[in-house]
N, C-alpha and C positions, 0 to 999 in steps of 0.2 A: 234271662227274665220275661217273661211273660207281657205283662205290665210294670211302669216306671213305679218304684218306690220311694218312698219318703226319706231315703238315707242315701248317702255318697261316700264314695273310699276314697280316701288319702291314697297319696302316690304310694308309701308305705303297706297299706293297708291291699292296695290292687296285687302287689308284689308279693306280699302275704297268701291271697287268695290263688296268686298263679301258681307259687314254691309249694303252700304248705299243703293241698288235697294231695298231689302223687307222693310226697316222704311221709307223708301222716298214713296214706296207705298202704304202702311198702312198712311202716313199721307197723301196724295193724294184722297184716299178714305174716311178717316176722314174728310177732311175738305171738302169738295164736299157732304158728307151726312149732314154736317150740312148747307149746303144751300138750298134756298126753290127752288124749280122750278116751278114756277107759271103758263108758258104755254111754250107750245112744237110750233113753228108757221113751218110750210111749209113739217111735215112729209109725206103728201099728195103727196105732188110737191118730195119729194123725190123716195118716191114708184114709183110713176110715171115714173120718170130720170133710176130709175133700171128697172124697167121692158122695157121702152122704147129702151134703149142703152145697154143692159145686162151687167154695169156695171160701177161705176164712182169713180171717184179720189176726193177725202174729202182734201179741203185746209183750211188751219190755220195759224196762223201768232204766232210769238214767245211769245207773252204777252197772246194769249191766248190758249196757249197747255196745262196750269193744266188743265178746266175743258175738253179741247178734250181726254186727257190722262184716265180720268173718264169716261166721258160719251161713247168714243168709243172705249174702249179696250173690253167692252162687246159684240162689234158688229165685233170682231176678225180681224178689219181693218187690213190691211199690210202697215207698213208704210216704208217708203225711209228715213232710219238715215245715217245720215254722218260717214263716216268709219275715225273718228279722235278719238284721247284717248278720248277727252270728250263725242265724239258719242257712247263709250264702255256703258258708264254710263246710257244714256238718253235708249241704248239698250237694255241694263239689266231691266233699270224700267220699261221701252214696254212691254218686256216678261211679268213681274210679273201681271201687269195689265193687259192682254190677248191679246195685240197685237200680229203678226207677222213681219218679217220686214226685209229688202232687203238692202245691206249696201250701201252708195256711195253719194256723195253730188257734186254741180257745180261746186267744185276743183278736188276732187279725185274720181274717177271709176262711175262717176254720169254718163255716158251715159251707160255703163255696167247694174247698177241697176234701172235705168231708164226701159231700155230695159226685163231686168228681170222682171219688174213691169207690164209692158206691154204683156207680154206676160203672164203672168198670169191673167190679166185681160180678155185676148180673150180666154183663154182657160173655163174658168168657167164664168157660167150665172149668174149675182147677185155677183160678185165678188167684193168689195170694199179697195179701197189703198186710203193714206194720204200723204201728204207732208209739212210740214211747208214751204209755201211759198213765205216767205219773205228774205230767206236766214238766213246764221247765223247772219249779223249784221243790218240787218232793209234793207229796210227802211219798211214801215206799210204799209197795203193793197195802192193800189193792188198788186198780184201774178208779180214776176219777168216771163218774158217772157218765159222762157221753160214751165211752168208751163201750158201755154195753149195750148202752140205747140205739147205738148206732148199728151194734150188732142183730141186735133184736129187730132194727127195723129193715136192714139189708136182706136178713132171713139165713145170714153166714154166720157161723160159727165162732168164736172168740176163742185163741189157741193161746194161753200165756205161755211164754216165754220163760221156763223158771232152769236155771245152771245153779247145779248144786260143784260145790267142791269139797277138796278137804286141802286147809292148810294153803288158804290161797290169800292174796292180799286183795284189795277191793279197792278200786280207784276210784 
């Protein structure tokens, strides 16, 4: 962590933070490898958005983040992850799956994190970023207002991650 946060971890929480992300990453990979991808839609659209805009911000929702963690980690997307105690676990898992991260949320250091994310998008052609657009407690789609405003301010395209499933269990 770059700066001291206002929470501390107990011995057991530190153990969970050390052991949980490697086990969680293996579980995410194993579970998603057991799923069959029938079709990937809009890959051409995604490429054209990256070429036209120079970068994009992916949006997903909490209920879909299990697949997002698996599918987008190999693309080295930079995620905005909450600077909370729970965010420490999510960040450690995301880093293990291949993501980069900036830390912040709408309730704590969000503006700074979004500014950092936007600077990364502006500096590098074809850069990809992502966020959970429904906030920590929902609601389900559409994304919160800040997501659209950030995309417009940055000049990048928002590219919602929409996974359709047949006979699927939702977490």
